[in-house]
VEXZA-594783 format. One line per field, with one value per residue (C-alpha): residue number from 0; x, y, z. Coordinates in steps of 0.5 Angstrom, whole numbers. Example, Ala and Ser with C-alpha at 12.3 -4.5 7.8 and 13.67 -1.06 7.14 Angstrom:
// residues 2
num: 0:1
east: 25:27
north: -9:-2
up: 16:14
This chain:
// residues 251
num: 0:1:2:3:4:5:6:7:8:9:10:11:12:13:14:15:16:17:18:19:20:21:22:23:24:25:26:27:28:29:30:31:32:33:34:35:36:37:38:39:40:41:42:43:44:45:46:47:48:49:50:51:52:53:54:55:56:57:58:59:60:61:62:63:64:65:66:67:68:69:70:71:72:73:74:75:76:77:78:79:80:81:82:83:84:85:86:87:88:89:90:91:92:93:94:95:96:97:98:99:100:101:102:103:104:105:106:107:108:109:110:111:112:113:114:115:116:117:118:119:120:121:122:123:124:125:126:127:128:129:130:131:132:133:134:135:136:137:138:139:140:141:142:143:144:145:146:147:148:149:150:151:152:153:154:155:156:157:158:159:160:161:162:163:164:165:166:167:168:169:170:171:172:173:174:175:176:177:178:179:180:181:182:183:184:185:186:187:188:189:190:191:192:193:194:195:196:197:198:199:200:201:202:203:204:205:206:207:208:209:210:211:212:213:214:215:216:217:218:219:220:221:222:223:224:225:226:227:228:229:230:231:232:233:234:235:236:237:238:239:240:241:242:243:244:245:246:247:248:249:250
east: 147:153:151:153:160:158:162:166:171:173:168:172:177:174:175:170:165:164:160:159:153:154:146:149:146:151:156:161:160:160:167:170:168:171:177:177:176:180:184:180:174:172:165:160:152:149:142:134:137:144:142:136:141:147:144:146:152:155:154:157:163:165:163:167:173:173:168:164:157:152:145:141:133:129:126:118:113:110:115:117:119:122:126:129:130:136:138:140:143:147:150:152:157:154:156:150:142:136:128:123:121:115:114:112:116:114:117:124:124:124:129:134:132:133:139:142:141:143:150:151:149:155:160:160:159:153:150:148:141:139:132:130:125:123:126:130:125:119:117:110:106:108:108:100:99:100:95:100:97:105:110:117:120:114:115:122:123:117:120:127:124:121:127:132:126:125:132:136:143:141:137:137:135:137:143:137:133:140:138:131:134:139:136:130:134:140:143:151:153:145:147:145:147:145:143:142:149:151:156:156:157:152:146:140:137:131:132:128:132:140:146:153:158:161:156:153:158:158:151:152:152:156:156:154:152:154:152:152:156:162:160:158:164:170:175:170:177:178:171:171:178:175:169:174:178:171:169:177:176:169:171
north: -431:-427:-423:-425:-423:-419:-418:-410:-412:-404:-402:-396:-400:-400:-407:-409:-404:-407:-413:-416:-420:-427:-428:-434:-440:-445:-446:-447:-440:-438:-440:-438:-430:-432:-434:-429:-423:-426:-421:-415:-417:-419:-420:-423:-423:-429:-429:-433:-436:-439:-440:-445:-448:-449:-450:-448:-452:-448:-442:-445:-448:-440:-437:-443:-440:-434:-431:-425:-427:-423:-428:-423:-428:-422:-427:-425:-431:-431:-429:-437:-439:-432:-434:-442:-439:-433:-439:-443:-437:-435:-444:-443:-437:-431:-424:-422:-423:-419:-420:-415:-410:-410:-417:-412:-411:-418:-420:-417:-417:-425:-426:-422:-425:-432:-431:-428:-434:-439:-435:-433:-441:-443:-437:-435:-429:-426:-424:-416:-417:-412:-411:-408:-401:-402:-406:-401:-403:-401:-394:-391:-393:-401:-399:-397:-403:-407:-402:-397:-391:-387:-385:-389:-384:-383:-391:-392:-387:-391:-397:-395:-393:-399:-404:-399:-400:-407:-407:-410:-407:-403:-403:-406:-398:-394:-389:-383:-386:-386:-378:-381:-387:-383:-377:-382:-387:-384:-390:-391:-396:-397:-400:-398:-403:-399:-404:-401:-399:-398:-394:-389:-392:-398:-400:-400:-407:-408:-403:-397:-393:-393:-388:-390:-393:-386:-382:-387:-387:-380:-381:-384:-392:-396:-402:-402:-408:-409:-415:-415:-410:-414:-421:-419:-415:-418:-417:-418:-417:-410:-408:-409:-405:-400:-399:-400:-394:-390:-391:-390:-383:-382:-384
up: 57:53:47:41:38:32:26:27:21:18:12:10:6:-1:-3:4:1:-5:-6:-13:-14:-16:-20:-25:-26:-24:-18:-23:-26:-20:-18:-24:-22:-15:-18:-22:-17:-12:-8:-11:-8:-2:-1:-6:-6:-8:-10:-11:-18:-15:-8:-12:-18:-12:-6:2:2:-3:0:6:1:0:7:10:4:8:3:6:3:3:3:-1:0:2:8:8:12:19:25:26:19:18:25:24:17:19:24:18:15:21:21:14:17:12:14:12:9:10:10:8:12:10:15:19:27:31:24:25:32:34:27:31:38:34:31:37:41:37:35:43:44:40:40:33:30:29:21:20:19:15:12:5:4:-2:-8:-14:-19:-16:-17:-14:-20:-17:-10:-12:-15:-8:-5:-2:-3:-1:-6:-5:-1:4:4:5:11:14:13:15:22:23:22:27:32:31:32:25:23:17:11:3:0:-7:-6:-8:-1:3:4:7:11:14:17:19:23:28:30:29:25:22:16:9:3:-5:-10:-17:-18:-26:-27:-32:-39:-36:-38:-32:-33:-31:-25:-25:-19:-20:-19:-20:-15:-13:-13:-8:-4:-4:-1:5:3:7:1:-6:-9:-16:-21:-30:-30:-26:-28:-35:-37:-41:-36:-28:-25:-30:-29:-20:-20:-24:-18:-13:-15:-17:-9:-7:-10:-7:1
């Protein structure tokens, strides 16, 4: 069986490094935002809220229209279940999807193998598969509540290494832990996708470990995820362009 095709499109372009989170409650609102950002933003995140409201057909719709979709559902279940969900994500044509690294190496390896086999059989491009280390809404107190005695930095290091050893393409990690990930994983091309991004004049909302777009890129993030500072702005297109300019200056 031939190896699956993997998206190797140049991610050094500023417009490819920004992922706008479509954290809205209807497909109509999402379509409006995508239209507003057409020609400026190439990549969009669809998370649990929009996926629950609009379903997989909407994901397929945007992917078929040439949009790069990061399906942010954070799969975490028994290996077989996550692997099958990963195959369905690939079938929708997404550019990237994620799992929880806390699901363990068997779950991640099984998913990568199943998705790779499906994409080889269908001659389709394999989506990037990345793993969440520690949610940006979490801190050491939250980890302690769930029985994890390690601090955030130690847990991120452990899960980043586990993700790489399991054959996945990268991790979701706070910008504050980019250096930890880079020092822990030597794999060339290992992706770091950074949420919790807020321009200097924005509020943190429910994120605890946040940083600015320029700082995240300077620290070594491959992609940054921005939601409300763009989607909640009076002029989303202008807000996105300002962030892209900041990315360009920092790159």
